C-alpha positions as CSV (number, residue, x, y, z in Angstrom):
1,M,13.4,-2.1,-9.1
2,L,10.1,-0.6,-8.0
3,D,9.3,-0.4,-4.4
4,R,5.9,-2.1,-3.7
5,L,5.0,0.1,-0.7
6,E,6.0,3.1,-2.4
7,V,3.8,2.3,-5.5
8,A,0.8,1.5,-3.5
9,A,1.1,4.4,-1.3
10,E,0.2,7.2,-4.0
11,P,-3.3,8.3,-3.6
12,N,-4.7,7.5,-7.0
13,R,-3.2,4.0,-7.0
14,R,-4.4,3.3,-3.5
15,R,-8.0,4.1,-4.7
16,L,-7.4,1.9,-7.7
17,L,-6.6,-1.0,-5.4
18,H,-9.6,0.0,-3.2
19,L,-12.1,-0.1,-6.1
20,L,-10.4,-3.6,-7.3
21,A,-11.1,-4.9,-4.0
22,A,-14.6,-5.0,-5.0
23,G,-13.7,-7.2,-8.1
24,E,-12.5,-7.1,-11.7
25,R,-13.1,-4.0,-13.5
26,T,-12.2,-2.5,-17.1
27,V,-10.1,0.5,-17.3
28,T,-13.1,2.5,-18.9
29,E,-15.1,1.6,-15.5
30,L,-12.1,2.5,-13.2
31,A,-11.5,5.8,-15.1
32,G,-15.0,6.8,-14.7
33,E,-14.1,7.0,-10.9
34,F,-11.5,9.6,-11.3
35,T,-11.0,13.4,-12.3
36,V,-7.5,12.4,-14.1
37,S,-7.6,11.1,-17.6
38,R,-8.2,7.7,-18.8
39,S,-4.5,7.5,-19.9
40,A,-3.5,8.5,-16.5
41,V,-5.5,5.6,-14.9
42,S,-4.0,3.3,-17.5
43,Q,-0.5,4.4,-16.4
44,H,-1.4,3.8,-12.8
45,L,-2.6,0.3,-13.5
46,L,0.4,-0.6,-15.5
47,L,2.6,0.5,-12.6
48,L,0.6,-1.3,-10.3
49,E,0.8,-4.5,-12.6
50,Q,4.6,-4.1,-12.9
51,V,4.9,-4.4,-9.0
52,G,2.5,-7.4,-8.9
53,L,-0.4,-5.9,-7.2
54,V,-2.8,-6.2,-10.0
55,A,-3.2,-8.6,-13.0
56,A,-4.8,-7.9,-16.3
57,R,-6.6,-9.9,-19.0
58,K,-7.7,-8.8,-22.4
59,E,-10.9,-9.6,-23.7
60,G,-11.9,-8.2,-27.3
61,R,-11.2,-4.6,-26.9
62,N,-11.6,-4.4,-23.2
63,R,-8.7,-4.9,-20.6
64,Y,-9.9,-6.2,-17.4
65,Y,-7.9,-5.7,-14.1
66,R,-8.2,-7.5,-10.8
67,L,-6.1,-7.5,-7.6
68,D,-3.2,-10.1,-7.6
69,N,-3.7,-12.3,-4.5
70,D,-0.1,-13.2,-4.1
71,G,1.0,-9.6,-4.6
72,M,-1.3,-8.1,-2.4
73,R,-0.4,-11.0,0.4
74,E,3.2,-9.8,0.2
75,L,2.3,-6.2,0.4
76,R,0.3,-7.1,3.6
77,M,3.4,-8.9,4.8
78,L,5.5,-5.7,4.1
79,F,3.1,-3.6,6.1
80,E,3.2,-6.0,9.0
81,Q,7.0,-6.3,9.0
82,F,7.2,-2.3,8.9
83,W,4.6,-1.8,11.7
84,T,6.3,-4.5,14.0
85,A,9.6,-2.9,13.7
86,E,8.2,0.6,14.1
87,L,6.2,-0.7,17.3
88,D,9.5,-2.3,18.7
89,M,11.3,1.1,18.5
90,L,8.2,2.9,20.1
91,L,8.5,0.2,22.9
92,A,12.3,0.5,23.4
93,D,11.9,4.3,23.4
94,A,9.0,4.3,26.0
95,Q,11.0,1.9,28.1
96,N,14.0,4.2,27.9
97,F,12.0,7.2,28.8
98,T,10.6,5.5,31.8
99,T,13.8,4.3,33.0
100,D,15.4,7.7,32.6
101,R,12.4,9.4,34.3
102,L,12.8,6.9,37.2
103,Q,16.5,7.7,37.5
104,T,15.9,11.4,37.5
105,T,13.3,11.0,40.2
106,E,15.2,9.0,42.4
107,E,18.4,11.5,41.9
108,S,16.0,14.6,43.2
109,S,14.9,12.7,46.1
């Protein structure tokens, strides 16, 4: 199974998500914003679709992409969980550092 955070972290895919935040766009419109080929943009979009971050619809010859609200909500929750855990570890390290420093100061007095 693909990792949603890992997929979203790649710079081209992050940019696609940013562009799609403004609304639905065709592959051709999106590809015009990149120096990579239209095919490469399509592959990035397919990967984003596989992990549930974007949704696509076909109309005539065009394929339209938009952000998937549920997938983006889940991605936000993953970020929040990650940062909460990281901040908890940072706080614990800071408290340990302070405690160790106080003990060292008291021992040298």
